[in-house]
C-alpha positions in Angstrom: 0.0 0.0 0.0 2.9 2.4 0.7 4.1 2.1 -2.9 0.7 3.0 -4.3 0.5 6.0 -2.0 4.0 7.1 -3.1 2.9 6.8 -6.7 -0.3 8.8 -6.1 1.8 11.5 -4.4 4.3 11.5 -7.3 7.1 10.4 -4.9 8.5 8.0 -7.5 12.0 7.9 -5.9 10.3 6.6 -2.7 8.1 4.1 -4.6 10.9 2.4 -6.4 12.5 0.7 -3.3 9.1 -0.2 -1.9 8.1 -2.1 -5.0 11.6 -3.6 -5.3 11.2 -4.8 -1.8 7.9 -6.5 -2.6 9.5 -8.3 -5.6 12.4 -9.4 -3.4 10.0 -11.1 -1.0 8.4 -13.0 -3.8 5.5 -10.7 -4.8 6.4 -10.6 -8.5 2.8 -10.2 -9.8 2.2 -8.2 -13.0 0.7 -5.3 -11.1 3.7 -5.0 -8.9 6.0 -5.0 -12.0 3.8 -2.4 -13.7 3.9 -0.1 -10.7 7.6 -0.5 -10.3 8.1 0.2 -14.0 5.9 3.3 -13.7 8.0 4.6 -10.8 11.3 3.8 -12.6 10.2 5.5 -15.8 9.3 8.6 -13.8 12.7 8.7 -12.2 14.5 8.3 -15.6 15.3 4.6 -15.4 13.9 3.9 -18.9 15.9 0.7 -19.3 14.7 -0.6 -16.0 11.1 0.3 -16.8 11.2 -1.3 -20.2 12.7 -4.5 -18.8 9.8 -4.9 -16.3 7.1 -4.2 -18.9 6.5 -7.7 -20.2 3.2 -8.6 -21.8 1.6 -9.5 -18.4 2.7 -6.2 -16.8 1.5 -4.2 -19.8 -1.9 -5.9 -19.5 -2.1 -5.2 -15.8 -3.3 -1.6 -16.3 -5.0 0.4 -19.0 -2.0 2.6 -18.9 0.3 -0.3 -19.6 0.6 0.1 -23.4 1.3 3.8 -23.2 3.9 3.3 -20.5 5.7 0.6 -22.5 5.7 2.8 -25.7 6.9 5.8 -23.7 9.8 3.8 -22.2 10.7 2.5 -25.7 10.6 6.1 -27.0 13.0 7.3 -24.4 15.4 4.5 -25.3 15.3 5.5 -28.9 13.4 2.4 -30.0 11.1 4.4 -32.3 10.4 1.8 -34.9 9.8 -0.9 -32.3 7.5 1.5 -30.3 5.5 2.3 -33.5 5.2 -1.4 -34.3 4.0 -2.2 -30.8 1.5 0.6 -30.9 0.1 -0.6 -34.2 -0.1 -4.2 -33.0 -1.9 -3.1 -29.8 -4.3 -1.0 -31.8 -5.2 -4.0 -34.0 -5.6 -6.2 -31.0 -7.8 -3.7 -29.1 -9.6 -1.6 -31.8 -12.1 0.0 -29.4 
């Protein structure tokens, strides 16, 4: 709960270790990875965020696809980000 509160208060630097601690204790569910990726992206750790955003983590939140594409953009993976966006748009046309 502390990690969610830190995200809501935009205290991303505080959220990162909280979610990392959860993962270290075995709580490696997709929503935990998504929230950790969000916090890492907002602190400038684009590689760390991208690595966490697997298909399950992206699907854990309606914001997942945009977060993944944003991380890829910051890493200079423009063609890959565009391809992912197009694939997701075809998969979820509404």
